[in-house]
C-alpha positions as CSV (number, residue, x, y, z in Angstrom):
1,M,-112.2,37.4,-6.7
2,T,-115.6,38.6,-5.6
3,I,-114.2,41.5,-3.6
4,F,-112.1,42.7,-6.6
5,F,-115.1,42.7,-8.9
6,T,-117.1,44.6,-6.3
7,I,-114.4,47.2,-6.1
8,I,-114.4,47.6,-9.8
9,V,-118.2,48.0,-9.9
10,I,-118.1,50.6,-7.2
11,T,-115.4,52.5,-9.2
12,L,-117.5,52.3,-12.4
13,V,-120.8,53.3,-10.8
14,L,-119.6,56.0,-8.4
15,G,-116.1,57.0,-9.6
16,T,-117.1,58.7,-12.8
17,D,-119.9,60.7,-11.2
18,L,-117.7,61.8,-8.3
19,T,-114.5,62.7,-10.2
20,Q,-116.3,64.6,-13.0
21,N,-118.9,66.1,-10.7
22,L,-121.7,64.6,-12.8
23,Y,-123.8,64.2,-9.7
24,K,-124.5,68.0,-9.8
25,N,-126.6,67.4,-12.9
26,S,-128.9,65.0,-11.1
27,L,-129.1,67.2,-8.0
28,A,-130.0,70.3,-10.1
29,Y,-133.2,68.6,-11.2
30,G,-134.5,68.2,-7.7
31,V,-133.1,64.8,-6.7
32,S,-132.0,64.8,-3.1
33,R,-128.5,63.8,-2.1
34,S,-129.7,61.0,0.1
35,S,-131.9,59.5,-2.6
36,Y,-129.1,59.9,-5.1
37,Y,-126.6,58.0,-2.9
38,F,-129.2,55.5,-1.9
39,A,-129.9,54.7,-5.6
40,K,-126.2,54.4,-6.4
41,S,-125.7,52.1,-3.3
42,A,-128.7,50.0,-4.4
43,V,-127.2,49.6,-7.9
44,V,-123.8,48.6,-6.4
45,L,-125.5,46.1,-4.0
46,T,-127.6,44.6,-6.7
47,I,-124.7,44.1,-9.1
48,A,-122.5,42.7,-6.2
49,L,-125.3,40.3,-5.2
50,F,-125.9,39.2,-8.8
51,Q,-122.1,38.6,-9.3
52,F,-122.0,36.6,-6.0
53,L,-124.9,34.4,-7.1
54,V,-123.5,33.9,-10.6
55,S,-120.0,33.1,-9.5
56,Y,-121.0,30.6,-6.8
57,G,-123.7,29.2,-9.1
58,L,-121.1,28.5,-11.8
59,V,-118.8,26.8,-9.3
60,F,-121.7,24.6,-8.1
61,L,-122.7,23.7,-11.6
62,T,-119.1,22.9,-12.5
63,A,-118.8,20.7,-9.5
64,I,-122.0,18.9,-10.4
65,L,-120.8,18.3,-14.0
66,Y,-117.4,17.1,-12.8
67,N,-118.4,15.0,-9.7
68,G,-122.1,14.4,-10.2
69,L,-124.9,15.4,-7.9
70,G,-124.7,12.4,-5.6
71,N,-127.2,10.9,-3.3
72,M,-128.8,12.7,-0.4
73,P,-129.0,10.6,2.9
74,E,-132.4,9.5,3.8
75,H,-132.6,11.6,7.0
76,F,-130.9,14.7,5.6
77,F,-133.6,17.2,6.4
78,A,-134.5,15.6,9.7
79,H,-130.9,16.3,10.8
80,F,-131.6,20.0,10.8
81,W,-134.4,19.8,13.3
82,T,-132.8,17.4,15.7
83,D,-130.3,17.9,18.5
84,P,-126.9,18.2,16.9
85,C,-125.4,15.9,19.6
86,D,-127.8,13.0,18.5
87,A,-126.5,10.7,15.8
88,V,-128.7,10.2,12.8
89,P,-128.5,6.8,11.0
90,L,-127.5,7.1,7.4
91,H,-128.7,3.7,6.2
92,P,-131.1,2.2,8.7
93,G,-132.5,-0.4,6.4
94,L,-129.2,-2.0,5.4
95,G,-128.5,-3.5,8.8
96,Q,-125.3,-1.5,9.1
97,H,-124.9,1.1,11.8
98,H,-123.4,4.1,10.1
99,F,-124.0,7.3,12.0
100,L,-123.3,10.9,11.2
101,P,-120.8,12.3,13.7
102,P,-122.2,14.8,16.2
103,L,-121.7,18.4,15.4
104,R,-119.7,20.2,18.1
């Protein structure tokens, strides 16, 4: 879905200017071609990034409302800075030995 919306945005932002030669009006006032296309590309990139963040943000919020946020393991952030082959205990204080599987 994100790629389709991005194609529609590109068509809306660039299509009208290119099919009706409206870019000549901007270029006649001293705007260079490279800055004109850079500005149009920046607009398309900004809209696509915003659309990406909104769509995945809505999916994340919907999942939180449906499933709940859940509990983060005690050593969640420590797992990012350790060797992925080492196992990190999930609940060391409970007397049970549950380990995260090694990432391979």
